[in-house]
C-alpha positions as CSV (number, residue, x, y, z in Angstrom):
1,X,34.0,112.1,122.2
2,X,35.4,109.0,121.7
3,X,34.2,108.9,117.5
4,X,36.1,112.4,116.9
5,X,39.2,110.0,118.6
6,X,38.8,107.3,116.3
7,X,39.0,109.9,113.6
8,X,41.9,111.5,114.8
9,X,43.6,107.9,115.4
10,X,42.8,107.1,111.6
11,X,44.0,110.6,109.9
12,X,47.3,109.9,112.0
13,X,47.7,106.3,110.6
14,X,47.5,105.2,114.3
15,X,45.1,102.3,113.4
16,X,45.9,99.9,116.3
17,X,44.6,102.6,118.7
18,X,41.7,103.5,116.6
19,X,40.9,99.8,116.6
20,X,40.9,99.7,120.1
21,X,38.6,102.6,120.7
22,X,36.4,101.7,118.1
23,X,36.3,98.3,119.4
24,X,35.8,99.4,122.9
25,X,32.7,101.4,121.8
26,X,30.8,98.6,120.2
27,X,31.2,96.4,123.7
28,X,29.7,99.2,125.3
29,X,27.1,100.0,122.9
30,X,26.5,97.0,120.5
31,X,23.6,98.7,119.0
32,X,24.6,102.0,118.8
33,X,24.8,102.4,114.8
34,X,27.6,105.2,115.4
35,X,30.1,102.8,117.3
36,X,29.8,100.2,114.4
37,X,30.2,102.3,111.9
38,X,33.4,104.1,113.1
39,X,34.7,100.1,113.9
40,X,33.8,99.5,110.3
41,X,35.8,102.5,108.8
42,X,38.4,101.2,110.8
43,X,38.5,98.3,109.1
44,X,38.1,99.6,105.6
45,X,41.4,101.5,106.5
46,X,43.2,98.6,107.6
47,X,42.1,96.5,104.3
48,X,43.4,99.8,102.2
49,X,46.8,99.7,103.9
50,X,47.1,95.7,102.9
51,X,45.6,96.1,99.4
52,X,48.2,94.5,97.4
53,X,48.2,90.9,96.1
54,X,50.9,90.4,98.5
55,X,49.0,90.9,101.4
56,X,45.8,89.5,99.9
57,X,44.6,87.3,102.7
58,X,45.0,90.3,105.7
59,X,43.1,92.5,103.1
60,X,40.2,90.0,102.8
61,X,40.2,89.6,107.2
62,X,39.5,93.0,107.0
63,X,37.2,93.4,104.4
64,X,35.3,90.5,105.8
65,X,34.9,92.5,108.7
66,X,32.9,94.9,107.7
67,X,29.2,94.5,108.4
68,X,26.7,97.5,107.8
69,X,23.0,97.7,107.4
70,X,22.0,97.7,103.9
71,X,21.7,101.4,103.9
72,X,25.1,102.5,104.6
73,X,26.4,102.8,101.0
74,X,29.2,105.2,101.2
75,X,31.4,102.7,103.4
76,X,30.1,99.7,100.6
77,X,31.2,102.0,97.5
78,X,34.2,103.1,98.5
79,X,34.8,99.7,99.8
80,X,34.3,98.5,96.0
81,X,37.1,100.8,94.8
82,X,39.3,98.8,96.8
83,X,38.3,95.5,95.8
84,X,38.5,96.8,91.9
85,X,42.1,98.1,92.6
86,X,42.9,94.2,93.8
87,X,41.0,92.5,91.2
88,X,42.8,93.9,88.6
89,X,46.0,93.4,90.6
90,X,45.3,89.9,90.3
91,X,44.2,89.5,86.6
92,X,47.8,91.5,86.2
93,X,49.9,88.8,88.1
94,X,50.9,86.1,86.2
95,X,49.1,82.8,86.8
96,X,46.0,84.6,88.0
97,X,44.4,82.6,91.2
98,X,40.7,81.6,91.0
99,X,40.5,80.8,94.3
100,X,41.7,84.1,95.6
101,X,38.8,85.9,92.9
102,X,36.3,83.4,94.1
103,X,37.2,84.6,97.9
104,X,37.2,88.2,96.7
105,X,33.9,87.8,95.3
106,X,32.4,86.0,98.0
107,X,32.6,89.1,100.4
108,X,32.1,91.1,97.5
109,X,28.7,89.8,97.4
110,X,27.9,90.6,101.0
111,X,28.1,94.5,100.3
112,X,25.2,96.7,99.4
113,X,26.4,99.2,96.7
114,X,24.6,102.3,95.1
115,X,23.1,100.7,91.9
116,X,22.8,101.8,88.9
117,X,26.2,103.7,89.4
118,X,29.4,104.1,88.0
119,X,31.0,101.8,90.5
120,X,28.5,99.2,90.3
121,X,29.7,98.8,86.6
122,X,33.2,99.0,87.2
123,X,32.9,96.4,90.2
124,X,30.8,93.9,87.3
125,X,33.5,94.6,84.5
126,X,36.6,93.3,87.0
127,X,34.8,90.3,87.5
128,X,33.3,89.8,84.2
129,X,37.1,89.6,83.1
130,X,38.1,87.3,85.9
131,X,34.8,85.0,85.5
132,X,34.0,85.0,81.7
133,X,35.5,81.9,81.2
134,X,33.9,79.8,83.5
135,X,30.5,79.2,83.1
136,X,29.0,78.7,86.5
137,X,31.3,81.3,88.1
138,X,29.9,83.6,85.3
139,X,26.1,82.6,85.9
140,X,26.9,83.3,88.9
141,X,28.1,87.1,88.9
142,X,25.5,87.9,86.1
143,X,22.3,86.9,88.5
144,X,24.0,88.8,91.7
145,X,24.6,91.3,89.8
146,X,21.6,91.6,87.7
147,X,21.7,93.6,84.2
148,X,19.2,95.6,84.9
149,X,21.4,97.6,87.0
150,X,23.4,98.7,84.0
151,X,23.9,102.3,83.3
152,X,22.6,104.1,80.1
153,X,26.7,104.9,79.1
154,X,27.1,101.3,79.9
155,X,25.2,100.3,76.3
156,X,27.4,102.2,74.4
157,X,30.5,101.2,72.4
158,X,33.9,102.1,74.4
159,X,36.7,104.0,72.8
160,X,40.1,102.8,74.0
161,X,43.4,104.6,75.0
162,X,44.3,103.9,71.4
163,X,41.3,105.0,70.0
164,X,40.2,101.8,69.1
165,X,36.4,101.1,69.7
166,X,35.0,98.1,71.3
167,X,31.6,96.5,72.1
168,X,29.8,98.1,75.1
169,X,29.9,96.6,78.5
170,X,26.6,95.4,78.1
171,X,27.0,93.4,74.7
172,X,30.1,91.9,76.1
173,X,27.8,90.6,79.4
174,X,25.1,89.2,77.4
175,X,27.3,87.4,75.0
176,X,29.6,86.1,78.1
177,X,26.3,85.3,79.7
178,X,25.0,83.5,76.7
179,X,28.1,81.5,76.1
180,X,28.3,81.0,79.6
181,X,24.7,78.8,79.2
182,X,25.9,76.5,76.0
183,X,25.8,72.6,77.2
184,X,29.7,72.3,78.0
185,X,32.4,69.6,79.8
186,X,33.2,71.5,83.1
187,X,37.3,71.0,84.2
188,X,36.4,68.4,86.7
189,X,34.5,66.2,83.9
190,X,31.0,67.3,84.6
191,X,28.8,67.9,81.7
192,X,26.9,71.1,82.4
193,X,23.3,71.8,80.5
194,X,21.1,74.8,81.9
195,X,17.8,74.3,79.9
196,X,15.7,76.6,82.0
197,X,18.1,79.3,82.4
198,X,18.5,79.3,78.3
199,X,15.5,79.3,78.1
200,X,14.8,82.6,80.2
201,X,17.9,84.2,78.7
202,X,16.8,83.7,75.4
203,X,13.7,86.6,75.8
204,X,16.3,88.6,77.4
205,X,18.0,88.1,74.0
206,X,15.1,89.1,72.3
207,X,15.0,92.4,73.6
208,X,18.4,93.6,73.4
209,X,18.4,92.8,69.6
210,X,15.3,94.4,69.1
211,X,16.6,97.4,71.3
212,X,19.7,97.5,70.1
213,X,19.9,96.0,66.4
214,X,23.5,97.5,66.3
215,X,24.8,94.5,68.4
216,X,26.6,92.2,66.3
217,X,27.0,89.2,68.8
218,X,23.6,88.7,70.8
219,X,22.4,87.4,68.0
220,X,25.0,84.9,67.0
221,X,24.8,83.7,70.5
222,X,20.6,83.5,70.3
223,X,20.8,81.1,67.6
224,X,23.5,78.9,69.2
225,X,21.6,78.3,72.2
226,X,18.2,77.7,70.0
227,X,20.7,75.2,68.1
228,X,21.8,73.7,71.7
229,X,18.5,73.4,73.7
230,X,15.9,73.2,71.3
231,X,14.4,69.7,70.9
232,X,15.5,68.4,67.2
233,X,12.4,67.6,66.0
234,X,11.5,71.3,66.8
235,X,14.5,73.0,65.9
236,X,13.8,74.3,62.6
237,X,10.8,75.8,63.9
238,X,12.0,77.7,66.2
239,X,15.4,78.8,64.2
240,X,14.3,79.3,60.8
241,X,12.6,82.4,61.2
242,X,15.6,84.0,63.1
243,X,18.0,82.5,60.3
244,X,15.7,84.2,57.3
245,X,16.1,87.2,59.3
246,X,19.7,87.0,59.2
247,X,20.0,85.6,55.8
248,X,23.0,87.8,54.6
249,X,25.3,87.0,58.0
250,X,27.6,84.6,56.9
251,X,27.7,83.2,60.5
252,X,24.0,82.2,60.6
253,X,24.3,79.8,57.7
254,X,27.8,78.3,59.6
255,X,24.8,77.5,63.1
256,X,22.5,76.6,60.8
257,X,24.9,73.9,59.0
258,X,25.4,72.3,62.5
259,X,21.5,71.1,62.1
260,X,22.5,69.3,59.5
261,X,25.8,67.7,61.0
262,X,24.4,64.1,59.8
263,X,23.4,65.2,56.1
264,X,26.8,66.2,54.1
265,X,24.6,67.7,51.5
266,X,22.7,70.3,53.2
267,X,26.0,71.1,55.6
268,X,27.5,71.9,52.5
269,X,25.1,74.1,51.0
270,X,24.8,76.3,54.4
271,X,28.7,76.5,53.8
272,X,28.3,77.7,50.4
273,X,25.5,79.9,51.0
274,X,27.7,81.7,54.3
275,X,30.6,82.4,51.6
276,X,28.8,84.3,49.6
277,X,27.7,86.9,51.9
278,X,29.5,90.2,51.8
279,X,32.0,89.6,54.8
280,X,35.9,90.6,55.7
281,X,38.1,88.2,54.6
282,X,39.0,87.3,58.5
283,X,35.8,86.3,59.8
284,X,35.0,83.9,56.6
285,X,38.4,81.8,57.6
286,X,36.4,79.4,59.8
287,X,33.8,78.6,57.5
288,X,36.6,78.4,54.6
289,X,38.2,75.8,56.5
290,X,35.5,73.9,57.1
291,X,34.2,73.5,52.9
292,X,37.5,72.7,52.0
293,X,37.3,68.8,53.1
294,X,33.7,69.2,51.3
295,X,35.7,69.9,48.3
296,X,37.9,67.1,48.2
297,X,35.1,64.5,48.9
298,X,33.8,65.8,46.1
299,X,37.0,65.8,44.0
300,X,36.7,69.3,43.5
301,X,40.7,69.7,43.6
302,X,40.9,73.2,42.0
303,X,37.9,74.7,44.7
304,X,39.5,72.9,47.2
305,X,43.2,74.6,46.4
306,X,41.0,78.0,46.1
307,X,40.1,77.9,49.1
308,X,43.4,77.2,51.0
309,X,45.3,79.3,49.4
310,X,42.2,82.5,50.9
311,X,42.8,81.0,53.8
312,X,46.8,81.1,53.6
313,X,46.5,84.7,52.3
314,X,44.7,85.8,55.4
315,X,46.1,84.1,58.1
316,X,49.9,86.0,56.4
317,X,47.9,89.3,56.2
318,X,46.9,88.8,59.9
319,X,49.8,87.0,61.3
320,X,48.1,84.0,62.2
321,X,49.3,80.6,62.8
322,X,48.1,78.4,59.5
323,X,46.0,75.5,61.0
324,X,48.0,72.2,61.1
325,X,45.0,70.2,58.7
326,X,45.5,73.0,56.3
327,X,49.1,73.0,56.4
328,X,49.3,69.3,55.6
329,X,47.0,69.7,52.8
330,X,48.9,72.0,51.3
331,X,52.1,69.0,50.9
332,X,49.7,66.7,49.2
333,X,49.8,66.0,45.5
334,X,46.7,66.6,44.3
335,X,47.5,70.3,45.6
336,X,50.5,70.6,43.5
337,X,48.3,69.4,40.7
338,X,45.2,71.4,41.2
339,X,45.1,75.0,39.4
340,X,44.1,78.2,41.8
341,X,41.1,80.1,40.4
342,X,39.9,83.8,41.2
343,X,37.3,82.7,43.3
344,X,35.0,79.6,44.2
345,X,31.5,81.7,43.7
346,X,30.2,79.7,40.8
347,X,30.6,76.6,43.0
348,X,28.7,78.5,45.9
349,X,25.9,79.5,43.4
350,X,26.0,76.2,42.4
351,X,25.3,74.5,45.6
352,X,23.9,77.1,47.9
353,X,20.3,76.8,46.4
354,X,19.8,74.0,48.8
355,X,20.6,75.7,51.6
356,X,17.7,78.5,50.3
357,X,15.0,75.6,50.1
358,X,15.1,74.7,53.5
359,X,14.5,78.2,54.4
360,X,11.9,78.8,52.3
361,X,10.2,75.1,51.7
362,X,6.7,76.7,53.4
363,X,6.7,79.4,50.6
364,X,5.3,78.4,47.0
365,X,7.1,78.4,44.1
366,X,6.2,80.3,41.1
367,X,7.0,79.9,36.9
368,X,9.1,83.2,35.9
369,X,10.3,84.3,32.7
370,X,13.3,86.7,32.1
371,X,11.8,89.7,30.0
372,X,14.5,92.0,30.6
373,X,17.9,92.3,31.7
374,X,20.1,95.4,33.0
375,X,23.9,94.3,33.1
376,X,25.2,97.1,34.5
377,X,22.8,97.3,37.5
378,X,22.3,93.4,37.6
379,X,18.9,93.7,37.5
380,X,16.2,91.7,35.5
381,X,12.6,92.2,34.8
382,X,10.7,89.2,34.8
383,X,6.8,87.9,34.5
384,X,4.6,85.1,35.7
385,X,1.3,86.1,34.1
386,X,0.0,89.7,33.0
387,X,-0.8,90.0,36.7
388,X,2.4,89.5,38.4
389,X,5.5,91.0,37.2
390,X,8.3,93.1,38.7
391,X,12.1,93.1,39.0
392,X,14.9,91.5,41.3
393,X,18.7,91.8,41.7
394,X,20.1,88.9,40.1
395,X,23.9,88.7,40.7
396,X,23.9,86.7,43.6
397,X,21.9,84.2,42.3
398,X,22.7,83.6,38.7
399,X,26.1,84.1,36.5
400,X,24.5,83.4,33.3
401,X,21.1,85.0,32.6
402,X,19.3,85.7,29.0
403,X,16.6,87.1,28.0
404,X,13.4,84.3,27.6
405,X,15.4,82.0,30.6
406,X,12.5,80.7,32.6
407,X,13.0,80.1,36.3
408,X,11.3,78.8,39.9
409,X,11.4,81.3,42.2
410,X,10.4,82.0,46.0
411,X,10.0,85.6,47.3
412,X,9.5,87.7,50.2
413,X,9.0,91.5,51.1
414,X,7.7,92.5,47.4
415,X,6.0,95.5,46.2
416,X,3.5,94.7,42.9
417,X,5.0,95.3,39.8
418,X,8.1,96.5,41.0
419,X,11.2,95.3,43.6
420,X,11.0,91.7,44.6
421,X,12.8,89.9,47.1
422,X,14.1,86.6,45.5
423,X,14.8,84.1,47.6
424,X,15.2,81.2,45.9
425,X,15.4,80.3,42.1
426,X,16.3,77.5,39.9
427,X,16.1,76.8,36.5
428,X,12.9,75.2,35.0
429,X,11.8,75.0,32.0
430,X,8.4,76.1,31.6
431,X,7.1,75.8,27.9
432,X,3.7,77.0,28.5
433,X,5.0,80.6,29.8
434,X,6.9,80.4,27.2
435,X,4.9,79.9,24.6
436,X,3.1,83.1,26.1
437,X,5.6,85.4,26.2
438,X,7.4,84.2,23.4
439,X,7.2,84.4,19.5
440,X,9.1,84.6,16.1
441,X,9.1,87.6,13.9
442,X,9.7,88.0,10.3
443,X,8.7,90.9,7.9
444,X,10.1,94.0,6.9
445,X,11.5,97.0,9.2
446,X,9.5,100.0,9.0
447,X,11.5,103.0,10.8
448,X,10.7,107.0,10.2
449,X,13.7,108.8,8.8
450,X,13.6,110.9,12.3
451,X,13.4,107.3,14.6
452,X,16.5,105.0,15.8
453,X,14.2,102.4,16.5
454,X,11.5,100.6,14.3
455,X,9.0,97.8,13.6
456,X,8.1,94.5,12.3
457,X,4.4,94.3,12.2
458,X,3.6,94.5,15.8
459,X,7.1,94.1,17.3
460,X,8.7,96.7,18.5
461,X,12.7,97.3,17.4
462,X,14.6,98.9,20.8
463,X,17.1,101.5,18.7
464,X,20.2,99.6,20.3
465,X,18.9,96.6,18.6
466,X,18.6,98.2,15.4
467,X,22.1,99.9,15.2
468,X,23.6,96.4,16.5
469,X,22.1,94.9,13.5
470,X,22.3,98.4,10.9
471,X,18.9,97.8,10.6
472,X,17.1,100.3,8.0
473,X,14.0,101.0,6.5
474,X,13.1,98.2,4.3
475,X,14.9,95.4,5.8
476,X,13.5,91.9,6.1
477,X,14.4,91.0,9.5
478,X,13.8,87.6,11.5
479,X,14.1,87.3,15.1
480,X,12.9,87.0,18.6
481,X,10.4,88.9,20.3
482,X,9.2,88.5,24.0
483,X,5.8,90.2,25.5
484,X,7.0,93.4,28.1
485,X,4.7,95.5,29.9
486,X,5.1,99.1,28.6
487,X,4.6,101.6,31.8
488,X,3.7,104.8,29.7
489,X,1.1,103.3,27.7
490,X,-0.2,101.1,30.5
491,X,-0.3,97.9,28.2
492,X,1.6,94.3,27.1
493,X,3.1,94.8,23.7
494,X,6.1,92.8,22.1
495,X,9.2,93.5,22.1
496,X,12.2,92.3,19.9
497,X,15.6,91.3,22.0
498,X,17.1,89.4,19.2
499,X,17.7,89.4,14.8
500,X,18.6,86.7,13.7
501,X,18.6,87.2,10.1
502,X,18.7,90.1,8.1
503,X,18.1,90.7,4.2
504,X,17.3,93.3,1.2
505,X,18.6,96.0,3.1
506,X,18.0,98.1,0.2
507,X,16.5,101.1,2.4
508,X,14.3,102.3,-0.9
509,X,11.0,101.3,1.1
510,X,8.8,104.2,2.5
511,X,7.8,103.6,6.1
512,X,4.3,103.7,6.9
């Protein structure tokens, strides 16, 4: 049979004879699928024989001749392997030829592959590498390939030959597509903007964020798309719920700062808030570079110098080139005159509350008074009334705090009479709250011989206060007390937090 002859010619490398025989068969039986299949396999062999960048034109000319029905997956899948090989060869070539990739992609799109499949994902990977910096081509790739065709394996982080792990193929794809949808100026000078596609893709980003919270970058680009495409009057409405969710990520404050491009104070506050996030130094360099001009504008020379030195340290450690604008600042007189500080956290804490105010302006503030401070755990107890009280971590919010201080706070996600997640805090002298929760005490100290604590009338004197002030039974003491909740007795009572004066410490009066 002719098909056997064609196969024998192919196996012997006699492709010219195989081609002549296959063409003759198709001419005799143009509708015969076996004849078409034999011819296309000969074209495949010719393409494979020329699968090098030097023979690119010959390679694609034969590849382009392959034309079979959609269900002929085998030939299309093995052809994909040739396409992938050619693609990587083009990527490795110095000065990769964009037009060759475009030609290769146009032919690739005509074929019908098994999907999802390992080969189909590999095909995506090579064009992802080729087009990720070309917005229009990447959009074309993503919409042809279709992200619903990713395999389960494509969602996992990848381990490189040197044992480094990199983001999954899926995360790379979502990030690249989102970046491609951001407004930009194309090489030809045209402005690119596609609100319809961007709005639709926001839903896909919502889903991938929900299903894979471990992915770091899709949320960032979701925020960027919101910022780029939402109406300026509505951008905060759309963006703020997202910022609240990611408020401990430094980059979300960088994005929010862009909303306030015309408001220096709020933009500066956003930078300060971002720099309070716990983040590796190499990721904060961009934000530090942005904040330096604001410190200079405020004539905060020490803070500006401190930022610059932190930037220099990171660049030196990573072997990065210093930005020219930062390098120029180090040559100015103010830089030599300024003093380096350990860090700028106190400055950040001073200005960051203005950024938090933006997020939580819709949550009512309440006045609270500090009733107890645990310095070791950086936790303070507070009360707003005898019905509203609890505790929260204060180290990120406050530098110096004292029992009896009063503040205005906003909070979310709290458990009554337990942990509060405080989101904004500012000093506020609430005289009414102080009058209710604070009082002075004066009188004789009552201490039983076996106890290390004591009382002055109805005011409890804790052991640590008695020890610090060397109080004994019969002393006269004056000081300040605060009303606190006794969980064991389930009632409010007075507790001393400060002793001011001590006298008559003869220790000869009997305790009662």
